[in-house]
C-alpha positions as CSV (number, residue, x, y, z in Angstrom):
1,M,-4.7,-116.8,-35.3
2,A,-6.3,-114.5,-32.7
3,V,-4.7,-111.5,-34.3
4,K,-6.0,-112.4,-37.7
5,R,-9.6,-112.7,-36.4
6,T,-9.3,-109.4,-34.6
7,E,-8.1,-107.7,-37.8
8,Q,-10.9,-109.3,-39.8
9,K,-13.5,-108.0,-37.3
10,R,-12.0,-104.5,-37.4
11,I,-12.1,-104.5,-41.2
12,R,-15.6,-105.8,-41.2
13,T,-16.8,-103.2,-38.7
14,R,-15.2,-100.4,-40.8
15,A,-16.9,-101.6,-43.9
16,E,-20.2,-101.9,-42.2
17,K,-19.9,-98.3,-41.0
18,R,-19.2,-97.1,-44.6
19,L,-22.1,-99.0,-45.9
20,R,-24.7,-97.6,-43.5
21,A,-26.9,-95.9,-46.0
22,R,-29.7,-93.4,-45.3
23,L,-32.4,-93.8,-47.9
24,R,-34.9,-91.1,-48.5
25,P,-38.0,-92.3,-50.3
26,V,-38.8,-90.4,-53.4
27,G,-42.4,-91.5,-53.4
28,V,-45.0,-94.1,-52.6
29,I,-47.0,-96.7,-54.6
30,R,-50.8,-96.3,-54.6
31,S,-52.3,-99.5,-55.8
32,A,-55.5,-101.5,-55.6
33,L,-53.3,-104.3,-54.2
34,K,-53.6,-104.0,-50.4
35,R,-52.1,-107.3,-49.2
36,R,-49.1,-109.3,-50.2
37,V,-51.2,-112.5,-50.8
38,A,-53.2,-110.6,-53.4
39,A,-50.1,-109.5,-55.4
40,P,-48.8,-111.6,-58.4
41,K,-45.2,-112.7,-58.2
42,Q,-44.3,-110.4,-61.0
43,G,-46.1,-107.4,-62.6
44,F,-46.4,-109.0,-66.0
45,E,-48.3,-111.9,-64.3
46,G,-51.5,-109.9,-63.9
47,G,-50.3,-106.9,-61.9
48,P,-52.5,-103.8,-62.2
49,D,-51.5,-100.3,-63.1
50,A,-50.9,-98.0,-60.1
51,W,-50.0,-94.5,-59.2
52,L,-46.5,-93.5,-58.1
53,E,-47.0,-90.4,-56.0
54,L,-43.7,-88.5,-55.8
55,S,-42.5,-86.3,-53.0
56,P,-42.5,-82.6,-54.0
57,F,-38.7,-82.3,-53.6
58,V,-38.1,-84.8,-56.5
59,A,-40.7,-83.5,-58.9
60,P,-38.1,-81.7,-61.1
61,G,-36.5,-85.1,-61.6
62,L,-39.3,-86.2,-63.9
63,D,-38.1,-83.8,-66.6
64,G,-37.4,-86.0,-69.7
65,L,-39.8,-88.8,-68.8
66,A,-42.8,-89.3,-71.1
67,P,-45.8,-91.6,-71.4
68,G,-44.7,-94.7,-73.2
69,D,-41.2,-94.8,-71.5
70,D,-40.1,-98.0,-69.8
71,I,-38.6,-97.4,-66.4
72,I,-37.3,-99.4,-63.4
73,I,-38.9,-98.6,-60.1
74,I,-36.8,-99.4,-57.1
75,T,-38.8,-100.0,-54.0
76,W,-38.3,-100.9,-50.4
77,L,-40.4,-103.9,-49.7
78,H,-41.6,-102.7,-46.3
79,R,-43.7,-105.8,-45.5
80,A,-40.9,-108.3,-46.3
81,R,-39.2,-110.5,-43.7
82,R,-35.5,-109.6,-43.3
83,D,-34.5,-112.8,-41.5
84,V,-35.1,-115.2,-44.4
85,L,-32.2,-116.6,-46.3
86,K,-33.8,-119.6,-48.0
87,V,-37.1,-120.0,-49.7
88,H,-39.0,-122.3,-52.0
89,P,-38.9,-120.5,-55.4
90,R,-42.2,-118.9,-56.3
91,S,-43.6,-120.3,-53.0
92,D,-43.8,-123.7,-54.6
93,R,-43.1,-126.2,-51.8
94,T,-42.4,-128.9,-54.4
95,R,-39.2,-127.0,-55.3
96,P,-36.2,-127.3,-53.1
97,L,-35.2,-124.6,-50.6
98,T,-33.0,-122.1,-52.4
99,G,-30.9,-119.1,-51.2
100,V,-32.8,-115.8,-51.6
101,F,-30.0,-114.4,-53.7
102,A,-30.9,-116.9,-56.4
103,T,-34.6,-116.0,-56.3
104,R,-36.8,-112.9,-56.7
105,S,-38.3,-113.4,-53.2
106,P,-39.3,-110.2,-51.5
107,D,-38.1,-111.7,-48.2
108,R,-34.4,-111.0,-47.9
109,P,-31.8,-109.2,-45.8
110,N,-32.3,-105.9,-47.7
111,P,-35.7,-106.1,-49.3
112,I,-35.2,-104.0,-52.4
113,G,-37.7,-104.5,-55.2
114,L,-37.0,-104.0,-58.9
115,H,-40.0,-103.4,-61.1
116,R,-39.9,-102.8,-64.9
117,V,-43.0,-100.8,-65.8
118,N,-44.3,-98.5,-68.5
119,V,-45.2,-94.9,-67.9
120,R,-48.9,-94.6,-68.8
121,K,-49.3,-90.9,-68.0
122,I,-47.7,-88.1,-65.9
123,V,-50.0,-85.8,-63.9
124,K,-48.5,-83.2,-61.5
125,G,-45.9,-85.1,-59.6
126,R,-47.7,-88.5,-60.1
127,L,-46.9,-91.2,-62.6
128,R,-49.5,-93.8,-63.7
129,I,-47.3,-96.9,-64.2
130,G,-47.9,-100.5,-64.9
131,P,-48.1,-103.3,-64.7
132,I,-46.7,-103.5,-61.1
133,E,-47.0,-106.1,-58.3
134,A,-46.0,-103.7,-55.5
135,I,-48.7,-103.3,-52.8
136,D,-50.3,-100.0,-51.7
137,G,-48.0,-98.0,-49.5
138,T,-44.7,-99.4,-50.8
139,P,-42.0,-96.8,-50.5
140,V,-40.2,-95.9,-53.8
141,I,-36.5,-95.3,-53.3
142,D,-35.5,-94.5,-56.9
143,I,-36.5,-94.4,-60.6
144,K,-34.2,-95.4,-63.5
145,P,-34.7,-95.4,-67.2
146,V,-34.5,-98.6,-69.2
147,F,-31.7,-98.4,-71.7
148,S,-30.9,-100.7,-74.6
149,V,-27.5,-100.9,-76.3
150,R,-28.9,-98.7,-79.1
151,D,-29.2,-95.8,-76.6
152,F,-25.4,-95.5,-76.3
């Protein structure tokens, strides 16, 4: 039994080393939302438009995007708690505690946010996007287009 546990630990340690990722933010959200409590739960629930300011090294990656496109913004929820594993869905204490992987809570072990937004305009390395619930200063780690089955 001890050998088996030792082997499991060795495998887990190797896997953890492989998974250590170095993320390089590609930009930052500039929003009128300054505090978490002011942000809606989802962008479509009253989130404002915001600017996504891109780092100069990724500006060529905007080629092919246009106003009107729907995109997914992937963010690092920098103000999230990383030690939370259960929450009341939508912060509603009348609902039972639920594992964070079954919710859209920003508080989670790896606080990655997904935001479907519309590109309003593109101005020199900045995207006007919305609606989005991300607060001012939120790092953006990637941008992906929204595809439908008709796109393939």
